[in-house]
C-alpha positions in Angstrom: 100.7 67.9 72.0 98.2 65.2 70.9 95.3 66.2 68.7 92.7 65.3 71.3 94.5 67.4 73.9 94.7 70.3 71.5 91.0 70.0 70.8 90.1 69.9 74.5 92.2 73.0 75.2 90.8 74.9 72.2 87.1 74.1 72.8 86.6 76.3 75.9 88.2 79.2 74.1 86.1 78.7 71.0 82.9 78.5 73.0 83.7 81.6 75.1 84.6 83.5 71.9 81.4 82.5 70.2 79.4 83.5 73.3 81.1 86.9 73.5 80.5 87.5 69.8 76.8 86.8 70.2 76.3 89.0 73.2 74.7 92.4 72.7 76.6 95.7 72.9 76.8 97.3 76.3 77.2 101.0 77.2 80.2 101.3 79.4 81.5 104.4 81.3 85.2 104.1 82.0 86.6 106.2 84.8 90.4 105.8 84.6 93.4 106.8 86.7 96.1 108.6 84.7 99.8 107.6 84.2 100.7 103.9 83.9 97.3 102.9 85.2 95.8 104.4 82.0 98.3 102.5 79.8 96.9 99.3 81.4 93.2 100.4 81.2 93.5 101.5 77.6 94.4 97.9 76.5 91.2 96.7 78.1 89.2 99.5 76.4 90.6 98.5 73.0 89.5 94.9 73.5 86.0 96.0 74.6 85.8 98.1 71.5 86.7 95.1 69.4 83.7 93.3 70.9 81.5 96.2 69.6 80.8 97.8 73.0 80.2 101.5 73.3 82.8 103.2 75.5 82.8 106.6 77.1 85.8 107.9 79.1 85.4 110.7 81.7 88.6 112.5 82.6 89.9 116.0 83.6 91.3 118.5 81.1 95.1 118.7 81.0 95.3 115.0 81.6 98.7 113.4 81.4 98.2 110.3 79.2 94.5 110.3 78.4 93.6 112.2 75.2 90.6 112.3 72.9 90.4 109.4 70.6 86.9 109.4 68.9 87.6 106.2 66.9 88.0 104.3 70.2 85.8 106.0 72.7 83.7 109.1 73.4 85.4 111.6 75.6 83.7 113.4 78.5 86.2 116.1 79.4 85.8 117.9 82.7 87.4 121.3 82.7 89.4 121.9 85.8 91.0 125.1 87.0 93.7 123.2 88.9 94.8 119.6 88.1 97.7 117.4 89.0 98.9 117.1 85.4 102.0 115.6 83.9 104.6 118.1 85.2 103.3 118.2 88.7 102.9 114.4 88.9 106.5 113.8 87.6 107.8 116.4 90.1 105.9 114.8 93.0 107.2 111.3 92.5 110.6 112.4 91.2 111.1 114.2 94.5 110.2 111.1 96.4 112.4 108.9 94.3 115.4 111.3 94.9 114.9 111.1 98.7 114.7 107.3 98.4 118.0 107.2 96.5 119.6 109.3 99.2 118.4 107.0 101.9 119.6 103.9 100.1 123.0 105.5 99.4 123.8 107.0 102.8 122.3 104.4 105.2 119.1 102.7 106.3 118.9 104.0 109.9 115.4 104.0 111.6 115.3 107.8 111.3 116.1 107.6 107.6 113.3 105.0 107.1 110.9 107.2 109.1 111.7 110.2 106.9 111.2 108.0 103.8 107.9 106.8 105.0 106.8 110.3 105.8 107.7 111.5 102.3 105.8 108.6 100.7 102.7 109.3 102.7 103.0 113.0 102.1 103.2 112.4 98.3 100.1 110.1 98.5 98.3 112.7 100.6 99.0 115.4 98.0 97.9 113.0 95.2 94.6 112.2 96.9 93.9 115.8 97.6 94.2 116.5 93.9 92.0 113.4 93.3 89.3 114.8 95.6 89.5 118.1 93.8 88.7 116.2 90.5 85.7 114.6 92.2 84.6 118.0 93.3 84.9 119.3 89.8 82.9 116.4 88.3 80.0 116.6 90.8 79.7 120.4 90.7 79.6 120.3 86.9 75.8 120.0 86.3 76.0 119.6 82.5 78.5 116.7 82.9 76.2 115.0 85.5 73.2 115.5 83.2 75.2 113.9 80.3 76.1 110.9 82.5 72.5 110.4 83.6 71.1 110.7 80.1 73.6 108.2 78.7 72.0 105.3 80.6 75.2 103.4 81.1 74.9 99.6 81.7 78.1 99.5 83.8 81.0 101.6 85.2 84.5 100.3 84.8 87.1 102.0 86.9 90.4 101.7 88.8 90.0 102.2 92.5 93.3 103.9 93.0 91.0 106.9 93.0 87.4 106.7 94.4 85.9 108.9 91.6 84.7 106.0 89.5 83.1 104.3 92.6 81.3 107.4 93.5 80.0 108.0 90.0 78.7 104.4 89.9 77.0 104.8 93.3 75.4 108.1 92.1 74.2 106.6 88.8 73.0 103.4 90.5 74.7 101.2 87.9 76.8 98.0 88.3 80.5 98.5 89.0 83.6 96.6 87.9 87.2 97.2 89.0 90.3 96.9 86.9 92.4 96.8 90.1 95.7 96.0 91.8 95.7 98.9 94.2 92.9 100.8 95.9 93.5 104.3 97.4 95.8 103.3 100.2 97.0 99.8 99.6 96.9 96.5 97.8 93.3 95.6 96.9 93.2 92.2 98.6 93.6 93.8 102.0 90.4 95.7 101.5 88.3 92.8 100.3 89.7 89.4 101.3 90.9 87.9 104.6 94.6 88.7 104.9 96.3 86.9 107.8 99.4 88.7 108.8 101.0 85.4 109.6 101.6 84.5 105.9 100.4 87.5 103.9 103.1 90.1 103.6 102.1 93.8 103.8 103.0 95.9 100.8 106.2 97.7 101.5 107.4 95.1 104.0 109.7 93.3 101.4 108.8 90.0 103.1 107.8 86.7 101.6 105.0 84.4 102.7 107.5 82.4 104.9 108.2 84.6 107.9 110.1 84.1 111.1 108.6 85.3 114.4 110.3 88.7 114.2 109.2 89.1 110.6 105.6 88.4 111.6 105.9 91.0 114.3 107.2 93.5 111.8 104.4 92.6 109.4 101.7 93.1 112.1 103.2 96.5 113.1 103.3 97.6 109.4 99.7 96.5 109.0 98.6 98.6 112.0 100.6 101.6 110.8 99.0 101.3 107.3 95.5 101.1 108.7 96.1 104.0 111.0 97.5 106.2 108.3 94.7 105.3 105.9 92.0 106.0 108.5 93.5 109.4 109.6 95.4 110.7 106.6 93.6 109.5 103.4 90.1 108.4 104.2 89.0 111.8 105.6 89.8 113.4 102.3 87.3 111.2 100.5 84.8 111.0 103.4 84.2 114.7 103.0 83.3 114.5 99.2 81.2 111.3 99.9 79.1 113.2 102.4 78.9 116.3 100.3 77.7 114.6 97.1 76.3 111.2 98.0 74.7 112.0 101.4 75.7 112.0 105.1 74.8 108.3 105.5 77.6 107.2 103.1 81.1 106.3 103.9 84.2 105.5 101.9 84.3 101.7 102.7 80.7 101.2 101.6 81.4 103.1 98.3 84.6 101.2 97.6 83.1 97.7 98.4 80.0 98.1 96.2 81.9 96.7 93.2 80.3 93.6 91.8 83.5 92.1 90.3 87.1 92.9 90.9 89.3 92.2 87.9 92.5 91.7 89.9 95.8 92.2 87.9 97.4 89.2 89.7 98.5 85.8 88.7 99.6 83.3 91.4 102.5 82.2 89.2 103.9 85.6 90.4 102.0 86.5 93.5 102.3 84.6 96.9 99.2 82.3 97.5 96.6 83.9 99.8 92.9 83.8 100.7 90.5 85.2 98.1 86.8 86.0 97.5 84.2 84.8 94.9 84.0 88.1 93.1 87.7 88.4 92.6 88.6 87.4 89.0 92.4 87.0 88.4 93.5 88.6 85.1 97.2 89.2 85.8 99.0 89.7 82.5 95.9 90.4 80.4 97.8 93.2 78.6 100.4 90.7 77.3 100.3 89.5 73.7 102.5 88.2 71.0 105.1 90.7 69.6 104.0 92.8 66.7 106.4 93.9 63.9 108.7 96.7 64.9 108.9 100.1 63.4 111.8 100.5 61.0 114.1 102.4 63.4 113.7 99.7 66.1 113.8 96.8 63.7 117.1 97.9 62.2 118.7 98.3 65.7 117.4 94.9 66.9 118.7 93.1 63.8 122.1 94.7 64.3 122.5 92.9 67.7 123.2 89.7 65.7 124.3 86.7 67.9 125.0 88.6 71.1 121.4 89.6 71.5 119.4 92.6 72.9 119.0 94.2 76.3 115.9 96.2 77.0 115.8 98.8 79.8 113.0 100.9 81.2 112.3 102.6 84.5 108.6 103.1 83.8 106.2 106.0 83.5 106.8 108.1 86.7 110.6 108.1 86.8 111.8 109.3 83.4 115.4 109.8 84.4 118.0 109.3 87.2 120.7 111.5 88.7 123.5 111.9 86.3 126.1 110.1 88.5 123.9 106.9 88.5 123.1 107.3 84.8 126.8 107.4 84.0 127.4 104.2 86.0 124.8 102.4 84.0 126.1 103.8 80.7 129.6 102.7 81.5 128.5 99.2 82.2 126.5 99.1 78.9 129.5 100.3 76.9 131.5 97.2 78.0 129.1 94.5 76.8 128.8 93.0 73.4 124.9 93.1 73.4 122.9 96.0 71.9 121.0 98.0 74.5 117.8 100.0 74.0 117.1 102.2 76.9 113.9 104.2 77.5 115.1 107.5 79.0 113.7 111.0 79.2 116.7 112.9 80.7 120.0 114.3 79.7 122.1 111.9 77.6 125.2 110.9 79.6 128.6 111.8 78.0 129.9 108.2 78.3 127.1 106.5 76.4 128.4 103.6 74.2 127.9 103.1 70.5 125.9 99.9 71.3 123.2 101.8 73.3 120.1 103.5 71.8 118.4 105.9 74.2 114.8 106.9 73.3 111.9 108.6 75.1 109.5 105.8 74.1 109.6 102.2 72.7 107.1 99.4 72.2 108.1 97.5 75.3 106.0 94.3 74.8 107.1 94.0 71.2 110.8 94.3 72.1 110.5 91.8 75.0 108.9 89.4 72.5 111.9 89.5 70.1 113.7 86.1 70.0 117.1 87.6 70.6 116.1 89.6 73.8 118.4 88.4 76.5 117.4 90.4 79.6 114.9 93.1 80.7 116.4 95.8 83.1 113.3 97.1 84.9 112.2 99.2 87.9 109.7 96.4 88.7 106.4 97.9 87.6 103.5 95.4 87.3 102.9 95.8 83.6 106.5 95.2 82.7 106.9 92.3 85.1 104.0 90.4 83.5 105.3 91.2 80.0 108.7 89.7 81.0 107.0 86.6 82.4 104.8 86.2 79.3 107.8 86.4 76.9 110.1 84.4 79.3 112.7 87.2 79.6 114.7 87.2 82.9 114.9 90.5 84.8 117.6 92.6 86.4 115.6 94.8 88.9 116.3 98.4 89.9 113.3 99.2 92.2 112.7 102.8 93.0 109.2 103.5 94.5 105.9 102.0 95.6 105.3 98.3 95.0 108.4 97.8 92.8 110.5 96.4 95.7 107.9 93.8 96.6 107.3 92.9 92.9 110.9 92.2 92.3 111.2 90.3 95.6 108.5 88.0 94.4 110.3 87.4 91.1 113.7 87.1 92.8 112.3 84.5 95.2 111.4 82.4 92.2 114.9 82.6 90.7 113.8 84.7 87.7 115.3 88.1 88.7 118.5 89.6 90.1 117.9 92.7 92.1 120.4 95.6 92.5 120.4 98.6 94.8 120.4 101.4 92.2 121.6 104.0 94.7 124.8 102.3 95.6 125.3 100.4 92.4 128.6 100.8 90.5 129.2 99.9 86.8 131.0 96.8 87.9 127.9 95.6 89.8 125.7 96.0 86.8 128.2 94.5 84.5 128.5 91.4 86.7 124.7 91.1 86.9 124.4 91.3 83.1 127.0 88.6 82.6 125.5 86.4 85.2 121.9 86.6 83.8 122.8 86.6 80.1 125.5 84.0 80.0 124.1 81.7 82.7 121.1 79.5 82.5 119.7 79.8 86.0 117.6 82.9 85.6 116.6 82.2 82.0 115.4 78.6 82.8 113.4 79.8 85.9 111.7 82.5 83.9 110.8 80.1 81.1 109.1 77.9 83.7 107.1 80.8 85.0 106.2 81.7 81.4 105.0 78.2 80.7 102.9 78.2 83.9 101.4 81.6 83.1 100.4 80.7 79.5 99.0 77.3 80.5 95.4 78.5 81.1 92.1 77.3 79.6 91.3 80.8 78.5 93.5 83.9 78.3 93.3 86.6 81.1 91.9 89.0 78.6 89.1 86.7 77.6 88.3 86.2 81.3 88.2 89.9 81.9 85.8 90.6 78.9 83.5 87.7 79.9 83.1 89.0 83.5 82.5 92.6 82.4 79.8 91.4 80.0 78.5 89.0 82.7 77.9 91.9 85.2 76.2 94.0 82.5 73.9 91.1 81.4 72.8 90.4 84.9 72.8 94.0 86.0 75.3 93.2 88.8 76.7 90.3 90.6 75.5 90.8 94.1 75.4 87.0 94.7 79.2 87.0 94.5 79.7 89.9 96.8 80.4 89.4 100.5 78.4 91.6 102.9 81.3 91.5 105.4 82.1 95.2 104.7 78.8 96.1 106.4 79.9 94.6 109.7 81.7 96.7 112.4 85.2 95.6 113.0 84.4 93.9 116.3 81.7 91.8 114.6 83.9 91.0 111.6 86.6 89.7 113.9 84.1 88.1 116.3 85.4 90.2 119.2 81.9 90.4 120.6 81.5 86.6 120.4 84.9 86.0 122.0 84.2 88.4 124.8 80.8 86.9 125.4 82.2 83.4 125.5 85.0 84.6 127.8 82.4 86.0 130.3 80.3 82.8 130.0 83.4 80.7 130.7 84.3 83.0 133.5 80.8 82.8 135.0 80.8 79.0 134.7 84.2 78.9 136.3 83.1 81.1 139.2 79.9 79.1 139.7 81.9 75.8 139.7 84.4 77.3 142.2 81.6 78.6 144.5 79.7 75.2 144.3 82.9 73.3 145.1 83.6 75.6 147.9 80.2 75.1 149.4 80.4 71.4 148.9 83.8 71.4 150.7 82.3 73.5 153.5 79.3 71.1 153.9 81.7 68.1 153.8 84.0 69.7 156.4 81.1 70.6 158.7 79.7 67.1 158.5 83.0 65.6 159.2 83.5 67.9 162.2 80.1 67.0 163.5 80.9 63.3 163.3 84.1 63.8 165.2 82.2 65.8 167.9 79.7 63.0 168.4 
């Protein structure tokens, strides 16, 4: 790169960094969602702390991932008699994953799909009931509410996968920023931005943005089903607590849509293009960063891979292990390859594990993907891992299990950067073939390198963009000028149904009048002609 080009690219970053450094510290309340969502939020919290901001975290006791860390943030712990903790969460989603594997293994009949959808919505319903219970515990805890009021927060930062943070911001009357990919019942764009079903695939549809007529029909039906289930299954859970603690004139949509800025964990290098809104700021991959030195145990294993390279495998936070039969198929494939394999796994070690495979309950995923000799990432398709793979240019072999993982890997597969396997019906030969194809060929590696180059080619990093907009909202005490007021409109006004109906009746009336006038004119002309003939 020429020196002038380098200077022009560096200047915006330098100016933004200087501006951030000079900005005054702000008092931020973070209301996180547990599990992998907290893993993502914590990285943002750490960066805010580096900018000398004051961070407080409110969370329930017996939380899964969120623990006290006084050097990073002040903890506001809400004691709960009952809480969906680590064991219950794992059981809830493990049960759903097991049912999914059964469907994938024994057939995809309409009845099987119905059962699977039922199990998914049942699991979500149970999760949101627990979430509402947490909200109830927070708002009935008078000392906690008093502590929140006395703190005089400048801003609330939350993840709208639960509505608790949105309700607290509404109660405290402070600006609200989302760190978001999902809201309580779907992908966040569908709540905020226009989402034409003609080219915007519904989450769970496993469709691309190029759809046939039948696929568009499928997309519309799924959209209607999702709205119906949200309105009748999930929203009532939160409407009850909204009315109880914020007043009878409130509703869940108003509460959710009050956010000033939505930090959307999306990059259109990965996501399909779609309509957006002024207060959506795209920060997909903000958690990615250059690889840090590895701990001794991992460094030794990585170096032992030599010229053949390293394979990294993880199935994410919620699914720590698979049925033993599937695990043994995977282990058998690994035992036949020359590469070293490091596998994040929290279950029983399979008896046929090879000498080249290290199974561990945790590893530094970003740092391992950033190693020069990492050849492929075998992943469930979680958003965090996908962006880390894109950032480091590591091709993916996908084994989707639950939620958005199927759609995430479909997007990567459509760009030629991933090969997707059906983990339920997969045999060791299938995985072995996929590894050889991805590792020894150039197709997937070259395509992922292209995505990585596009993702990195930005005037400022996603993290810098996220920090700027958080501080922007705090400085200006909100960003109402960016927020659309469309959420206040009834659905028939938003979609101009009233206008269309009115225009239809006007057109109908004009048509009737024209017909009546023409009929009268014809009658007059006929009578005149008849009179002339009589004369």
